[in-house]
C-alpha positions in Angstrom: 13.2 -36.7 29.5 15.1 -39.8 29.9 13.6 -43.3 29.9 14.2 -43.6 33.7 12.3 -40.4 34.2 9.6 -41.5 31.9 9.2 -44.8 34.0 9.2 -43.0 37.3 6.5 -40.5 35.8 4.3 -43.4 34.4 4.4 -45.1 38.0 3.3 -42.1 39.7 0.6 -41.5 37.3 -0.4 -45.0 37.5 0.0 -45.5 33.8 1.2 -48.7 32.3 3.5 -48.3 29.2 4.5 -51.4 27.3 8.2 -51.8 26.4 7.5 -51.1 22.8 5.8 -47.9 23.4 8.5 -46.2 25.5 10.2 -44.8 22.7 7.1 -43.2 21.2 6.1 -41.8 24.5 9.7 -40.4 25.1 9.4 -38.7 21.6 6.0 -37.2 22.2 6.8 -36.0 25.7 10.0 -34.3 24.6 8.2 -32.6 21.7 5.7 -31.3 24.3 8.6 -30.1 26.7 10.2 -28.3 23.6 6.9 -26.5 23.0 6.6 -25.5 26.6 10.2 -24.1 26.2 9.1 -21.9 23.3 6.1 -20.6 25.2 8.4 -19.6 28.1 10.6 -17.4 25.9 8.6 -14.4 25.4 8.8 -11.7 28.2 5.3 -11.2 29.5 6.2 -9.4 32.9 4.9 -6.0 31.7 1.5 -7.6 30.6 -1.6 -7.3 32.9 -3.3 -10.6 33.6 -6.6 -11.1 31.9 -9.3 -13.7 32.1 -10.6 -13.2 28.4 -8.9 -12.4 25.3 -11.6 -9.7 24.5 -13.2 -7.0 26.4 -16.5 -8.8 26.5 -18.2 -8.8 29.9 -21.4 -10.3 31.4 -24.4 -8.0 31.5 -26.4 -8.6 34.8 -30.1 -7.8 35.2 -32.4 -8.0 38.0 -34.9 -10.9 38.2 -38.3 -9.8 37.6 -41.5 -11.8 38.3 -44.0 -11.3 35.5 -47.5 -12.8 35.2 -47.9 -15.3 32.6 -51.0 -15.4 30.3 -53.5 -18.0 31.2 -53.5 -19.3 27.6 -49.8 -19.9 27.9 -50.2 -21.7 31.2 -52.8 -23.9 29.6 -50.8 -24.6 26.5 -47.9 -25.6 28.8 -50.2 -27.8 31.1 -51.8 -29.4 28.2 -48.3 -30.7 26.9 -47.8 -32.6 30.2 -48.4 -36.4 30.4 -50.5 -35.6 33.6 -51.5 -32.6 35.6 -53.2 -31.7 38.8 -54.8 -28.4 38.8 -52.3 -25.9 37.5 -49.4 -28.2 38.2 -47.4 -31.0 36.5 -48.1 -34.4 38.0 -44.9 -36.4 38.3 -44.0 -39.8 40.0 -42.7 -39.6 43.5 -39.0 -40.1 43.4 -37.8 -39.3 46.9 -39.2 -41.3 49.9 -39.4 -39.6 53.2 -37.9 -41.4 56.2 
């Protein structure tokens, strides 16, 4: 990348580069471009596209509604700052119009 290309790229990206920083930016960008060239060399046309590097997959299960023991419900409600019956009581955060 040339200095002129760096300035044009910085302008398009809305990045301000100080005069004294241009040389460092050019060096870093050119090193990145060299790395990209290395990554483009291997022939990967015979490889199948993958989304993961392992064969792991998600295991899905159906949601099941199960009754909760009354003791567990009471323990959870006792931990609440306020409750109303078997519900947590919270401050109203949305006003109806």
